[in-house]
Backbone as JSON Lines, residues from 0, in Angstrom:
{"i":0,"aa":"M","n":[-2.74,7.32,12.85],"ca":[-3.2,7.96,11.63],"c":[-2.03,8.69,10.98]}
{"i":1,"aa":"N","n":[-1.89,8.56,9.67],"ca":[-0.84,9.23,8.92],"c":[-1.29,10.65,8.6]}
{"i":2,"aa":"T","n":[-0.55,11.66,9.08],"ca":[-0.94,13.05,8.85],"c":[-0.13,13.71,7.75]}
{"i":3,"aa":"A","n":[0.78,12.99,7.1],"ca":[1.57,13.56,6.01],"c":[0.68,13.84,4.81]}
{"i":4,"aa":"A","n":[1.03,14.87,4.07],"ca":[0.27,15.21,2.86],"c":[0.34,14.04,1.88]}
{"i":5,"aa":"P","n":[-0.77,13.67,1.25],"ca":[-0.78,12.53,0.32],"c":[0.21,12.69,-0.83]}
{"i":6,"aa":"S","n":[0.53,13.92,-1.22],"ca":[1.44,14.13,-2.35],"c":[2.9,13.88,-1.98]}
{"i":7,"aa":"T","n":[3.2,13.64,-0.7],"ca":[4.58,13.49,-0.28],"c":[4.98,12.06,0.07]}
{"i":8,"aa":"H","n":[4.08,11.11,-0.14],"ca":[4.4,9.72,0.2],"c":[3.59,8.76,-0.67]}
{"i":9,"aa":"F","n":[4.02,7.51,-0.65],"ca":[3.31,6.48,-1.4],"c":[2.21,5.9,-0.55]}
{"i":10,"aa":"L","n":[1.05,5.72,-1.15],"ca":[-0.04,5.04,-0.46],"c":[0.07,3.54,-0.68]}
{"i":11,"aa":"S","n":[0.56,3.15,-1.86],"ca":[0.67,1.74,-2.17],"c":[1.7,1.54,-3.28]}
{"i":12,"aa":"A","n":[2.95,1.29,-2.93],"ca":[3.99,1.03,-3.93],"c":[3.8,-0.38,-4.47]}
{"i":13,"aa":"Q","n":[3.72,-0.51,-5.78],"ca":[3.46,-1.8,-6.41],"c":[4.72,-2.48,-6.94]}
{"i":14,"aa":"S","n":[5.7,-1.67,-7.37],"ca":[6.89,-2.24,-7.98],"c":[8.03,-1.25,-7.88]}
{"i":15,"aa":"V","n":[9.26,-1.75,-7.76],"ca":[10.44,-0.89,-7.75],"c":[11.48,-1.47,-8.7]}
{"i":16,"aa":"Y","n":[12.31,-0.58,-9.26],"ca":[13.35,-1.0,-10.2],"c":[14.48,0.03,-10.15]}
{"i":17,"aa":"V","n":[15.73,-0.43,-10.11],"ca":[16.89,0.46,-10.17],"c":[17.53,0.29,-11.53]}
{"i":18,"aa":"D","n":[17.68,1.42,-12.28],"ca":[18.28,1.33,-13.61],"c":[19.79,1.54,-13.54]}
{"i":19,"aa":"S","n":[20.45,1.51,-14.7],"ca":[21.91,1.58,-14.76],"c":[22.47,2.94,-14.35]}
{"i":20,"aa":"S","n":[21.63,3.97,-14.26],"ca":[22.11,5.29,-13.82],"c":[21.78,5.56,-12.35]}
{"i":21,"aa":"D","n":[21.56,4.49,-11.59],"ca":[21.22,4.59,-10.16],"c":[19.98,5.42,-9.89]}
{"i":22,"aa":"T","n":[19.0,5.24,-10.74],"ca":[17.69,5.86,-10.52],"c":[16.73,4.77,-10.06]}
{"i":23,"aa":"L","n":[16.08,5.02,-8.95],"ca":[15.06,4.11,-8.43],"c":[13.72,4.54,-8.99]}
{"i":24,"aa":"W","n":[13.06,3.64,-9.69],"ca":[11.73,3.88,-10.23],"c":[10.73,3.16,-9.35]}
{"i":25,"aa":"V","n":[9.73,3.88,-8.88],"ca":[8.71,3.3,-8.02],"c":[7.35,3.51,-8.68]}
{"i":26,"aa":"A","n":[6.64,2.4,-8.91],"ca":[5.28,2.47,-9.46],"c":[4.31,2.32,-8.31]}
{"i":27,"aa":"G","n":[3.4,3.25,-8.21],"ca":[2.4,3.2,-7.16],"c":[1.02,3.35,-7.76]}
{"i":28,"aa":"R","n":[0.06,2.73,-7.15],"ca":[-1.29,2.87,-7.65],"c":[-2.06,3.81,-6.74]}
{"i":29,"aa":"G","n":[-2.97,4.54,-7.33],"ca":[-3.82,5.4,-6.54],"c":[-4.68,4.54,-5.63]}
{"i":30,"aa":"Q","n":[-4.98,5.03,-4.48],"ca":[-5.75,4.24,-3.53],"c":[-6.63,5.17,-2.7]}
{"i":31,"aa":"P","n":[-7.91,5.28,-3.05],"ca":[-8.79,6.12,-2.24],"c":[-9.01,5.5,-0.87]}
{"i":32,"aa":"R","n":[-9.06,6.33,0.14],"ca":[-9.39,5.87,1.49],"c":[-10.8,6.36,1.8]}
{"i":33,"aa":"L","n":[-11.65,5.47,2.18],"ca":[-13.04,5.8,2.39],"c":[-13.19,6.95,3.38]}
{"i":34,"aa":"G","n":[-13.99,7.93,2.99],"ca":[-14.26,9.06,3.86],"c":[-13.18,10.13,3.87]}
{"i":35,"aa":"H","n":[-12.14,9.95,3.08],"ca":[-11.05,10.94,3.06],"c":[-10.8,11.37,1.61]}
{"i":36,"aa":"A","n":[-11.58,12.31,1.12],"ca":[-11.46,12.75,-0.27],"c":[-10.07,13.31,-0.56]}
{"i":37,"aa":"A","n":[-9.4,13.86,0.45],"ca":[-8.06,14.42,0.24],"c":[-7.05,13.34,-0.11]}
{"i":38,"aa":"H","n":[-7.38,12.09,0.18],"ca":[-6.45,11.0,-0.09],"c":[-6.69,10.32,-1.43]}
{"i":39,"aa":"L","n":[-7.6,10.86,-2.25],"ca":[-7.82,10.27,-3.56],"c":[-6.58,10.52,-4.41]}
{"i":40,"aa":"R","n":[-5.99,9.48,-4.94],"ca":[-4.75,9.6,-5.68],"c":[-4.85,8.83,-6.98]}
{"i":41,"aa":"R","n":[-4.15,9.29,-7.97],"ca":[-4.02,8.55,-9.22],"c":[-2.74,7.73,-9.15]}
{"i":42,"aa":"G","n":[-2.64,6.73,-10.03],"ca":[-1.42,5.95,-10.11],"c":[-0.28,6.84,-10.57]}
{"i":43,"aa":"Q","n":[0.93,6.49,-10.18],"ca":[2.07,7.32,-10.57],"c":[3.33,6.49,-10.7]}
{"i":44,"aa":"L","n":[4.29,7.06,-11.42],"ca":[5.62,6.48,-11.56],"c":[6.59,7.57,-11.12]}
{"i":45,"aa":"V","n":[7.44,7.26,-10.13],"ca":[8.34,8.26,-9.56],"c":[9.78,7.8,-9.76]}
{"i":46,"aa":"A","n":[10.63,8.71,-10.26],"ca":[12.06,8.44,-10.42],"c":[12.81,9.15,-9.31]}
{"i":47,"aa":"I","n":[13.63,8.41,-8.55],"ca":[14.38,8.96,-7.43],"c":[15.87,8.73,-7.68]}
{"i":48,"aa":"D","n":[16.65,9.8,-7.65],"ca":[18.1,9.72,-7.82],"c":[18.69,9.14,-6.53]}
{"i":49,"aa":"L","n":[19.3,7.97,-6.62],"ca":[19.82,7.31,-5.42],"c":[21.1,7.95,-4.9]}
{"i":50,"aa":"T","n":[21.74,8.79,-5.71],"ca":[22.94,9.5,-5.25],"c":[22.57,10.64,-4.32]}
{"i":51,"aa":"T","n":[21.49,11.36,-4.67],"ca":[21.08,12.54,-3.89],"c":[19.8,12.3,-3.1]}
{"i":52,"aa":"N","n":[19.12,11.18,-3.35],"ca":[17.82,10.88,-2.74],"c":[16.76,11.92,-3.1]}
{"i":53,"aa":"A","n":[16.92,12.58,-4.23],"ca":[15.96,13.58,-4.68],"c":[15.04,12.99,-5.75]}
{"i":54,"aa":"V","n":[13.79,13.41,-5.74],"ca":[12.85,13.0,-6.79],"c":[13.23,13.73,-8.07]}
{"i":55,"aa":"K","n":[13.5,12.95,-9.13],"ca":[13.88,13.53,-10.41],"c":[12.66,13.79,-11.3]}
{"i":56,"aa":"R","n":[11.68,12.92,-11.2],"ca":[10.52,13.02,-12.11],"c":[9.34,12.27,-11.5]}
{"i":57,"aa":"T","n":[8.15,12.8,-11.71],"ca":[6.92,12.13,-11.3],"c":[5.97,12.13,-12.49]}
{"i":58,"aa":"I","n":[5.51,10.97,-12.85],"ca":[4.53,10.82,-13.94],"c":[3.24,10.34,-13.32]}
{"i":59,"aa":"V","n":[2.18,11.13,-13.46],"ca":[0.88,10.78,-12.92],"c":[0.01,10.24,-14.04]}
{"i":60,"aa":"F","n":[-0.6,9.1,-13.81],"ca":[-1.43,8.46,-14.83],"c":[-2.86,8.98,-14.77]}
{"i":61,"aa":"R","n":[-3.42,9.19,-15.93],"ca":[-4.82,9.61,-16.02],"c":[-5.72,8.47,-15.6]}
{"i":62,"aa":"T","n":[-6.82,8.82,-15.0],"ca":[-7.83,7.8,-14.71],"c":[-8.85,7.82,-15.84]}
{"i":63,"aa":"V","n":[-9.41,6.67,-16.12],"ca":[-10.4,6.59,-17.21],"c":[-11.73,6.19,-16.67]}
């Protein structure tokens, strides 16, 4: 069982892309896990600086 906080990892990475400034963009979709309300997540786009391995930006998509 994964005990890490849902906000600190990807539940389902769908696509990755590295741009010309060495930023890794990761698109992930929200993925509810049955019986675990704490794991309800929205889709997101995360920018990671590959030089420092730090998250530069997180964009969370609204659910409709």
